[in-house]
MARVEX-952633 format. One record per residue (C-alpha): residue number from 1; residue in one letter; z, y, x. Coordinates in Angstrom, 2 decimals. Layout:
N
SITE | seq | type | pz | py | px
SITE | NUM | A | Z | Y | X
...
! end
This chain:
372
SITE | seq | type | pz | py | px
SITE | 1 | X | -51.73 | -24.58 | 30.36
SITE | 2 | X | -52.80 | -21.47 | 32.11
SITE | 3 | X | -55.71 | -19.37 | 30.52
SITE | 4 | X | -58.59 | -17.97 | 32.37
SITE | 5 | X | -57.77 | -14.61 | 34.01
SITE | 6 | X | -59.23 | -12.83 | 36.99
SITE | 7 | X | -55.85 | -13.18 | 38.61
SITE | 8 | X | -56.02 | -16.99 | 38.11
SITE | 9 | X | -59.44 | -17.18 | 39.71
SITE | 10 | X | -58.33 | -15.11 | 42.69
SITE | 11 | X | -55.41 | -17.43 | 43.22
SITE | 12 | X | -57.59 | -20.50 | 43.07
SITE | 13 | X | -60.08 | -18.93 | 45.41
SITE | 14 | X | -57.38 | -18.24 | 47.95
SITE | 15 | X | -56.37 | -21.91 | 48.26
SITE | 16 | X | -57.62 | -23.71 | 51.34
SITE | 17 | X | -56.98 | -27.35 | 51.91
SITE | 18 | X | -55.21 | -28.39 | 55.10
SITE | 19 | X | -57.76 | -31.07 | 55.69
SITE | 20 | X | -58.65 | -33.29 | 52.72
SITE | 21 | X | -61.24 | -31.80 | 50.30
SITE | 22 | X | -60.48 | -30.42 | 46.81
SITE | 23 | X | -61.97 | -32.10 | 43.81
SITE | 24 | X | -63.16 | -29.52 | 41.04
SITE | 25 | X | -64.02 | -30.96 | 37.72
SITE | 26 | X | -65.40 | -28.98 | 34.66
SITE | 27 | X | -65.36 | -30.76 | 31.39
SITE | 28 | X | -66.85 | -29.80 | 27.91
SITE | 29 | X | -64.10 | -30.45 | 25.26
SITE | 30 | X | -65.62 | -28.14 | 22.65
SITE | 31 | X | -64.45 | -29.54 | 19.20
SITE | 32 | X | -67.49 | -28.38 | 17.63
SITE | 33 | X | -69.45 | -30.96 | 19.71
SITE | 34 | X | -66.75 | -33.25 | 21.11
SITE | 35 | X | -65.02 | -34.25 | 17.78
SITE | 36 | X | -63.04 | -37.14 | 19.08
SITE | 37 | X | -61.13 | -37.42 | 22.35
SITE | 38 | X | -63.30 | -40.49 | 23.16
SITE | 39 | X | -66.48 | -38.20 | 23.24
SITE | 40 | X | -65.32 | -36.15 | 26.22
SITE | 41 | X | -63.47 | -39.05 | 27.86
SITE | 42 | X | -66.78 | -41.01 | 27.89
SITE | 43 | X | -68.40 | -38.10 | 29.68
SITE | 44 | X | -65.58 | -37.75 | 32.16
SITE | 45 | X | -65.79 | -41.42 | 33.05
SITE | 46 | X | -69.36 | -41.05 | 33.93
SITE | 47 | X | -68.63 | -38.25 | 36.16
SITE | 48 | X | -65.77 | -40.12 | 38.00
SITE | 49 | X | -68.03 | -43.21 | 38.40
SITE | 50 | X | -70.89 | -41.12 | 39.87
SITE | 51 | X | -68.43 | -39.29 | 42.20
SITE | 52 | X | -66.88 | -42.57 | 43.43
SITE | 53 | X | -70.31 | -44.10 | 43.99
SITE | 54 | X | -72.20 | -41.05 | 45.72
SITE | 55 | X | -69.49 | -38.97 | 47.41
SITE | 56 | X | -67.19 | -40.54 | 49.90
SITE | 57 | X | -65.30 | -37.53 | 50.24
SITE | 58 | X | -64.02 | -37.66 | 46.74
SITE | 59 | X | -60.48 | -38.97 | 47.01
SITE | 60 | X | -59.58 | -41.74 | 44.49
SITE | 61 | X | -56.15 | -40.29 | 44.09
SITE | 62 | X | -57.59 | -36.99 | 43.00
SITE | 63 | X | -60.12 | -38.62 | 40.61
SITE | 64 | X | -57.10 | -40.63 | 39.04
SITE | 65 | X | -55.07 | -37.41 | 38.60
SITE | 66 | X | -57.88 | -35.88 | 36.69
SITE | 67 | X | -58.62 | -39.00 | 34.53
SITE | 68 | X | -54.87 | -39.36 | 33.69
SITE | 69 | X | -54.55 | -35.57 | 32.67
SITE | 70 | X | -57.42 | -35.90 | 30.22
SITE | 71 | X | -56.52 | -39.39 | 28.91
SITE | 72 | X | -52.97 | -38.47 | 28.23
SITE | 73 | X | -53.93 | -35.82 | 25.75
SITE | 74 | X | -53.61 | -32.06 | 25.83
SITE | 75 | X | -53.42 | -29.18 | 23.42
SITE | 76 | X | -56.95 | -28.34 | 22.30
SITE | 77 | X | -56.06 | -25.39 | 20.23
SITE | 78 | X | -58.63 | -22.67 | 21.13
SITE | 79 | X | -59.80 | -24.80 | 24.19
SITE | 80 | X | -63.52 | -25.42 | 24.54
SITE | 81 | X | -63.61 | -26.22 | 28.21
SITE | 82 | X | -61.32 | -27.47 | 31.08
SITE | 83 | X | -61.47 | -26.46 | 34.70
SITE | 84 | X | -59.30 | -28.95 | 36.75
SITE | 85 | X | -58.62 | -28.71 | 40.51
SITE | 86 | X | -56.85 | -31.46 | 42.35
SITE | 87 | X | -55.87 | -32.07 | 46.22
SITE | 88 | X | -53.21 | -34.69 | 45.99
SITE | 89 | X | -52.68 | -34.53 | 49.81
SITE | 90 | X | -51.65 | -30.94 | 49.66
SITE | 91 | X | -49.84 | -31.45 | 46.33
SITE | 92 | X | -52.36 | -28.96 | 44.74
SITE | 93 | X | -53.06 | -29.32 | 41.02
SITE | 94 | X | -54.28 | -26.54 | 38.62
SITE | 95 | X | -55.82 | -26.64 | 35.10
SITE | 96 | X | -57.42 | -23.77 | 33.28
SITE | 97 | X | -58.28 | -23.78 | 29.66
SITE | 98 | X | -61.46 | -22.09 | 28.87
SITE | 99 | X | -62.39 | -20.31 | 25.58
SITE | 100 | X | -66.13 | -21.40 | 25.88
SITE | 101 | X | -67.88 | -24.78 | 26.65
SITE | 102 | X | -68.92 | -25.50 | 30.24
SITE | 103 | X | -71.35 | -27.81 | 31.92
SITE | 104 | X | -69.81 | -31.12 | 32.83
SITE | 105 | X | -69.73 | -31.24 | 36.67
SITE | 106 | X | -67.56 | -32.53 | 39.51
SITE | 107 | X | -67.75 | -30.96 | 43.09
SITE | 108 | X | -65.87 | -31.83 | 46.30
SITE | 109 | X | -65.23 | -28.95 | 48.68
SITE | 110 | X | -62.67 | -27.49 | 51.09
SITE | 111 | X | -61.57 | -25.18 | 48.39
SITE | 112 | X | -61.76 | -24.96 | 44.59
SITE | 113 | X | -65.22 | -24.30 | 43.18
SITE | 114 | X | -64.67 | -21.07 | 41.28
SITE | 115 | X | -68.24 | -19.98 | 40.83
SITE | 116 | X | -68.57 | -21.11 | 37.18
SITE | 117 | X | -65.36 | -19.34 | 36.35
SITE | 118 | X | -66.69 | -16.20 | 37.88
SITE | 119 | X | -69.66 | -16.55 | 35.74
SITE | 120 | X | -67.56 | -16.86 | 32.68
SITE | 121 | X | -65.61 | -13.68 | 33.49
SITE | 122 | X | -68.75 | -11.66 | 33.50
SITE | 123 | X | -70.04 | -13.35 | 30.45
SITE | 124 | X | -67.05 | -12.93 | 28.21
SITE | 125 | X | -66.95 | -9.30 | 27.08
SITE | 126 | X | -63.56 | -7.83 | 26.76
SITE | 127 | X | -62.51 | -5.82 | 23.65
SITE | 128 | X | -60.55 | -2.50 | 23.77
SITE | 129 | X | -57.92 | -2.12 | 21.08
SITE | 130 | X | -56.67 | 1.40 | 20.31
SITE | 131 | X | -53.60 | 1.70 | 17.78
SITE | 132 | X | -52.78 | 5.22 | 17.11
SITE | 133 | X | -50.70 | 7.33 | 14.66
SITE | 134 | X | -49.51 | 10.91 | 14.81
SITE | 135 | X | -47.10 | 10.60 | 17.60
SITE | 136 | X | -47.76 | 7.27 | 19.35
SITE | 137 | X | -50.86 | 5.42 | 20.90
SITE | 138 | X | -51.03 | 1.94 | 22.31
SITE | 139 | X | -54.17 | 0.89 | 24.21
SITE | 140 | X | -55.08 | -2.81 | 25.02
SITE | 141 | X | -57.82 | -4.86 | 26.62
SITE | 142 | X | -58.16 | -8.28 | 24.94
SITE | 143 | X | -60.11 | -11.00 | 26.80
SITE | 144 | X | -59.83 | -14.75 | 27.12
SITE | 145 | X | -57.52 | -14.74 | 24.00
SITE | 146 | X | -54.84 | -12.61 | 25.77
SITE | 147 | X | -53.92 | -8.91 | 26.14
SITE | 148 | X | -54.75 | -8.47 | 29.77
SITE | 149 | X | -54.15 | -4.76 | 30.10
SITE | 150 | X | -52.10 | -2.11 | 28.20
SITE | 151 | X | -51.12 | 1.55 | 28.17
SITE | 152 | X | -48.73 | 3.43 | 25.87
SITE | 153 | X | -48.36 | 7.14 | 24.99
SITE | 154 | X | -45.69 | 8.84 | 22.90
SITE | 155 | X | -45.69 | 12.51 | 22.09
SITE | 156 | X | -42.81 | 13.45 | 19.60
SITE | 157 | X | -43.50 | 16.03 | 16.97
SITE | 158 | X | -40.88 | 18.76 | 16.27
SITE | 159 | X | -38.41 | 17.74 | 13.60
SITE | 160 | X | -37.55 | 21.37 | 12.64
SITE | 161 | X | -38.07 | 24.78 | 13.90
SITE | 162 | X | -35.44 | 27.30 | 15.29
SITE | 163 | X | -33.64 | 28.59 | 12.25
SITE | 164 | X | -31.93 | 31.60 | 13.84
SITE | 165 | X | -33.90 | 33.92 | 11.62
SITE | 166 | X | -36.88 | 33.90 | 9.36
SITE | 167 | X | -39.22 | 35.86 | 11.51
SITE | 168 | X | -38.96 | 33.46 | 14.45
SITE | 169 | X | -39.26 | 30.47 | 12.13
SITE | 170 | X | -42.53 | 31.65 | 10.40
SITE | 171 | X | -44.06 | 30.57 | 7.22
SITE | 172 | X | -44.51 | 26.91 | 6.00
SITE | 173 | X | -48.15 | 27.27 | 6.58
SITE | 174 | X | -47.63 | 28.51 | 10.16
SITE | 175 | X | -45.30 | 25.49 | 10.77
SITE | 176 | X | -48.00 | 23.05 | 9.33
SITE | 177 | X | -50.62 | 24.72 | 11.51
SITE | 178 | X | -48.46 | 24.21 | 14.63
SITE | 179 | X | -47.77 | 20.48 | 13.74
SITE | 180 | X | -51.47 | 19.87 | 13.13
SITE | 181 | X | -52.35 | 21.36 | 16.37
SITE | 182 | X | -49.83 | 19.06 | 18.11
SITE | 183 | X | -51.22 | 16.10 | 16.39
SITE | 184 | X | -54.84 | 16.94 | 17.32
SITE | 185 | X | -53.69 | 17.35 | 20.94
SITE | 186 | X | -51.97 | 13.94 | 20.79
SITE | 187 | X | -55.07 | 12.28 | 19.42
SITE | 188 | X | -57.21 | 13.90 | 22.21
SITE | 189 | X | -54.59 | 12.56 | 24.58
SITE | 190 | X | -54.88 | 9.09 | 23.06
SITE | 191 | X | -58.67 | 9.20 | 23.44
SITE | 192 | X | -58.29 | 10.04 | 27.15
SITE | 193 | X | -55.90 | 7.13 | 27.58
SITE | 194 | X | -58.64 | 4.76 | 26.04
SITE | 195 | X | -61.21 | 6.34 | 28.22
SITE | 196 | X | -59.21 | 5.86 | 31.43
SITE | 197 | X | -58.61 | 2.24 | 30.57
SITE | 198 | X | -62.27 | 1.73 | 29.98
SITE | 199 | X | -63.13 | 3.47 | 33.34
SITE | 200 | X | -60.57 | 1.50 | 35.26
SITE | 201 | X | -60.71 | -1.95 | 33.37
SITE | 202 | X | -63.98 | -1.86 | 31.34
SITE | 203 | X | -64.55 | -3.37 | 27.85
SITE | 204 | X | -67.71 | -3.98 | 25.77
SITE | 205 | X | -66.41 | -3.00 | 22.43
SITE | 206 | X | -63.58 | -0.67 | 21.09
SITE | 207 | X | -61.75 | -1.13 | 17.79
SITE | 208 | X | -59.35 | 1.45 | 16.46
SITE | 209 | X | -56.40 | 0.93 | 14.18
SITE | 210 | X | -55.07 | 3.91 | 12.25
SITE | 211 | X | -54.63 | 5.36 | 8.89
SITE | 212 | X | -57.81 | 6.84 | 7.33
SITE | 213 | X | -57.31 | 10.47 | 8.35
SITE | 214 | X | -56.05 | 9.66 | 11.72
SITE | 215 | X | -58.97 | 7.09 | 12.33
SITE | 216 | X | -61.61 | 9.64 | 11.47
SITE | 217 | X | -59.85 | 12.36 | 13.64
SITE | 218 | X | -59.56 | 9.83 | 16.56
SITE | 219 | X | -63.11 | 8.79 | 16.47
SITE | 220 | X | -64.23 | 12.35 | 16.51
SITE | 221 | X | -62.59 | 13.05 | 19.75
SITE | 222 | X | -63.66 | 9.71 | 21.59
SITE | 223 | X | -65.70 | 9.98 | 24.73
SITE | 224 | X | -69.45 | 9.25 | 23.81
SITE | 225 | X | -69.26 | 6.17 | 25.98
SITE | 226 | X | -66.52 | 4.97 | 23.76
SITE | 227 | X | -68.13 | 5.94 | 20.50
SITE | 228 | X | -71.18 | 3.85 | 21.58
SITE | 229 | X | -68.78 | 0.73 | 21.87
SITE | 230 | X | -67.04 | 1.36 | 18.59
SITE | 231 | X | -66.96 | -1.70 | 16.40
SITE | 232 | X | -65.21 | -2.89 | 13.26
SITE | 233 | X | -61.95 | -1.30 | 12.50
SITE | 234 | X | -58.66 | -3.21 | 13.11
SITE | 235 | X | -56.19 | -3.04 | 10.26
SITE | 236 | X | -52.98 | -2.75 | 12.22
SITE | 237 | X | -50.41 | -0.04 | 12.64
SITE | 238 | X | -49.25 | 1.22 | 15.96
SITE | 239 | X | -46.16 | -0.92 | 15.73
SITE | 240 | X | -47.88 | -4.27 | 15.48
SITE | 241 | X | -46.54 | -7.18 | 17.64
SITE | 242 | X | -48.66 | -8.74 | 20.47
SITE | 243 | X | -49.16 | -11.82 | 18.44
SITE | 244 | X | -50.56 | -9.81 | 15.45
SITE | 245 | X | -52.72 | -7.80 | 17.82
SITE | 246 | X | -54.06 | -10.99 | 19.46
SITE | 247 | X | -54.83 | -12.61 | 16.02
SITE | 248 | X | -56.66 | -9.55 | 14.69
SITE | 249 | X | -58.65 | -8.98 | 17.90
SITE | 250 | X | -59.85 | -12.62 | 17.80
SITE | 251 | X | -61.00 | -12.08 | 14.22
SITE | 252 | X | -62.89 | -9.03 | 15.38
SITE | 253 | X | -64.39 | -10.94 | 18.17
SITE | 254 | X | -65.48 | -13.81 | 15.84
SITE | 255 | X | -67.12 | -11.05 | 13.56
SITE | 256 | X | -69.02 | -9.59 | 16.51
SITE | 257 | X | -70.10 | -13.02 | 17.71
SITE | 258 | X | -71.44 | -14.02 | 14.22
SITE | 259 | X | -73.47 | -10.75 | 14.16
SITE | 260 | X | -74.76 | -11.46 | 17.67
SITE | 261 | X | -75.83 | -15.05 | 16.52
SITE | 262 | X | -77.68 | -13.59 | 13.49
SITE | 263 | X | -79.37 | -11.08 | 15.59
SITE | 264 | X | -80.53 | -13.79 | 18.03
SITE | 265 | X | -81.62 | -16.13 | 15.29
SITE | 266 | X | -83.72 | -13.23 | 13.76
SITE | 267 | X | -85.25 | -12.61 | 17.22
SITE | 268 | X | -86.08 | -16.36 | 17.54
SITE | 269 | X | -87.76 | -16.39 | 14.19
SITE | 270 | X | -89.88 | -13.30 | 15.02
SITE | 271 | X | -90.74 | -14.86 | 18.50
SITE | 272 | X | -92.07 | -18.03 | 17.23
SITE | 273 | X | -95.76 | -18.33 | 16.64
SITE | 274 | X | -98.38 | -15.73 | 17.81
SITE | 275 | X | -96.08 | -14.22 | 20.54
SITE | 276 | X | -95.30 | -17.61 | 22.05
SITE | 277 | X | -91.96 | -16.34 | 23.39
SITE | 278 | X | -89.79 | -18.70 | 21.18
SITE | 279 | X | -89.85 | -22.39 | 20.24
SITE | 280 | X | -87.96 | -24.16 | 17.46
SITE | 281 | X | -87.24 | -27.83 | 16.77
SITE | 282 | X | -85.91 | -30.46 | 19.11
SITE | 283 | X | -89.09 | -31.67 | 20.69
SITE | 284 | X | -90.55 | -28.27 | 21.61
SITE | 285 | X | -87.15 | -27.10 | 22.75
SITE | 286 | X | -86.65 | -30.06 | 25.20
SITE | 287 | X | -90.12 | -29.51 | 26.54
SITE | 288 | X | -89.38 | -25.89 | 27.25
SITE | 289 | X | -86.20 | -26.80 | 28.82
SITE | 290 | X | -87.62 | -29.53 | 31.03
SITE | 291 | X | -90.18 | -26.72 | 32.17
SITE | 292 | X | -87.26 | -24.31 | 33.03
SITE | 293 | X | -88.69 | -21.81 | 30.78
SITE | 294 | X | -85.65 | -21.25 | 28.40
SITE | 295 | X | -83.72 | -18.13 | 28.67
SITE | 296 | X | -81.45 | -18.48 | 25.62
SITE | 297 | X | -80.71 | -21.82 | 23.71
SITE | 298 | X | -79.65 | -21.53 | 20.13
SITE | 299 | X | -78.34 | -24.67 | 18.38
SITE | 300 | X | -76.56 | -25.28 | 14.99
SITE | 301 | X | -72.94 | -26.43 | 15.16
SITE | 302 | X | -72.69 | -30.14 | 14.66
SITE | 303 | X | -76.36 | -30.83 | 15.23
SITE | 304 | X | -76.79 | -34.42 | 16.55
SITE | 305 | X | -79.94 | -36.47 | 17.35
SITE | 306 | X | -80.56 | -39.39 | 19.66
SITE | 307 | X | -82.88 | -39.14 | 22.60
SITE | 308 | X | -83.53 | -40.18 | 26.15
SITE | 309 | X | -82.61 | -38.93 | 29.61
SITE | 310 | X | -84.30 | -39.77 | 32.96
SITE | 311 | X | -81.74 | -40.83 | 35.57
SITE | 312 | X | -84.29 | -40.20 | 38.29
SITE | 313 | X | -85.62 | -36.55 | 37.73
SITE | 314 | X | -83.27 | -35.48 | 34.96
SITE | 315 | X | -85.90 | -34.87 | 32.25
SITE | 316 | X | -84.90 | -35.22 | 28.65
SITE | 317 | X | -87.08 | -36.64 | 25.85
SITE | 318 | X | -86.90 | -37.34 | 22.09
SITE | 319 | X | -88.49 | -40.62 | 22.59
SITE | 320 | X | -88.45 | -43.20 | 25.42
SITE | 321 | X | -87.93 | -45.50 | 27.13
SITE | 322 | X | -90.33 | -44.43 | 29.97
SITE | 323 | X | -90.20 | -41.04 | 31.61
SITE | 324 | X | -93.41 | -39.16 | 31.24
SITE | 325 | X | -92.72 | -37.14 | 34.52
SITE | 326 | X | -92.13 | -39.98 | 37.06
SITE | 327 | X | -92.57 | -43.17 | 34.98
SITE | 328 | X | -88.74 | -44.33 | 35.47
SITE | 329 | X | -86.88 | -46.22 | 32.91
SITE | 330 | X | -84.98 | -43.79 | 30.81
SITE | 331 | X | -81.45 | -43.89 | 29.53
SITE | 332 | X | -80.75 | -43.89 | 25.81
SITE | 333 | X | -78.27 | -41.29 | 24.45
SITE | 334 | X | -76.81 | -41.19 | 20.78
SITE | 335 | X | -76.37 | -37.41 | 21.08
SITE | 336 | X | -79.28 | -36.01 | 23.23
SITE | 337 | X | -78.45 | -32.50 | 21.81
SITE | 338 | X | -75.20 | -32.51 | 23.93
SITE | 339 | X | -77.51 | -33.43 | 26.99
SITE | 340 | X | -79.77 | -30.46 | 26.05
SITE | 341 | X | -76.87 | -28.00 | 25.93
SITE | 342 | X | -75.46 | -29.49 | 29.23
SITE | 343 | X | -78.71 | -29.00 | 30.95
SITE | 344 | X | -79.14 | -25.46 | 29.51
SITE | 345 | X | -75.64 | -24.41 | 30.95
SITE | 346 | X | -76.40 | -26.15 | 34.35
SITE | 347 | X | -79.73 | -24.40 | 34.83
SITE | 348 | X | -78.24 | -20.91 | 33.98
SITE | 349 | X | -79.34 | -20.41 | 30.43
SITE | 350 | X | -77.43 | -18.61 | 27.76
SITE | 351 | X | -76.16 | -20.91 | 24.99
SITE | 352 | X | -75.29 | -19.91 | 21.49
SITE | 353 | X | -73.73 | -22.53 | 19.14
SITE | 354 | X | -74.31 | -20.97 | 15.73
SITE | 355 | X | -71.86 | -21.83 | 12.98
SITE | 356 | X | -73.07 | -21.78 | 9.40
SITE | 357 | X | -76.34 | -19.95 | 10.10
SITE | 358 | X | -78.70 | -21.14 | 7.33
SITE | 359 | X | -81.75 | -19.46 | 9.12
SITE | 360 | X | -81.44 | -21.53 | 12.16
SITE | 361 | X | -81.00 | -24.63 | 10.05
SITE | 362 | X | -84.24 | -24.02 | 8.38
SITE | 363 | X | -85.83 | -23.66 | 11.76
SITE | 364 | X | -84.83 | -27.17 | 12.80
SITE | 365 | X | -81.22 | -26.49 | 13.91
SITE | 366 | X | -82.28 | -25.80 | 17.46
SITE | 367 | X | -84.69 | -23.32 | 19.29
SITE | 368 | X | -84.95 | -21.34 | 22.34
SITE | 369 | X | -85.97 | -17.90 | 23.42
SITE | 370 | X | -88.28 | -18.22 | 26.43
SITE | 371 | X | -88.33 | -16.44 | 29.82
SITE | 372 | X | -92.09 | -16.74 | 29.84
! end
């Protein structure tokens, strides 16, 4: 299954149907919330039924292709969302695996609906990886679980000096000084390679892999923009394989994400109360979400509670069965937290699913930083 890349998005955006529309389906398959296949299959069935009933342009053949793909099983390793695009009449079918959850949605247009993918590209911050020793440097940009850019540099040190006479050869100290100067020059060149890749491709964080002495010397010559982005050190040598680099980069990204979650929870805790810029607990969070006041939603991994959703106005509630907004009969959901996350994604809120954060658990396992 292809992964999300800017190239994949451009290729999708370039497709135009010869006549019949394209069905675009986004499905949340995040294992942290959709534990069993039946969980996301149930939500897909609801999307397909709604499309069949309300959109005459939705081809039954396209809906069946999407349903068959999901029900036949797929590799969920590292996959938290699916983006599926079908136009059977033009023999067009594409699936992208996504490293983050998405809002469940189904759209019918003359071309693939790629706007949610473009949003993800801007949201997922790439990581720069610089591996360097005294002669060699390798620079990568890691994003979407892949090494999407790379550059290499090799500057060989002299093995021995001219031995025609002692005067031209110089002293051992002089040889060492020359070698040290060449190494320092190589590290400056390595830092320049990293800066050029940052300028051309961009990345939010930079990790450096080197021995202790080389690491300190490399950091010292980094451009100030890169020093600002320096994060946890990667413990790999310059000869590491692509698989080793990807695994180590993912571990660093997880650590950065955990620190980000901890900072957001601390901000939430400080915002609750007198400032009024944060709410905690399911009831207050739902109320703020219904009022479109939520900027960032925080929810503990595995948090499940039942609740209600109004099919008429879309409002959510902890208790039903009558909607307080328009008086309509509400639909009961065993997992209203999923509906909360889905509404947050659909209305443009940032969503953080926090794993093992005891502070958020104490606050009620869910909360929100408010826009106003």
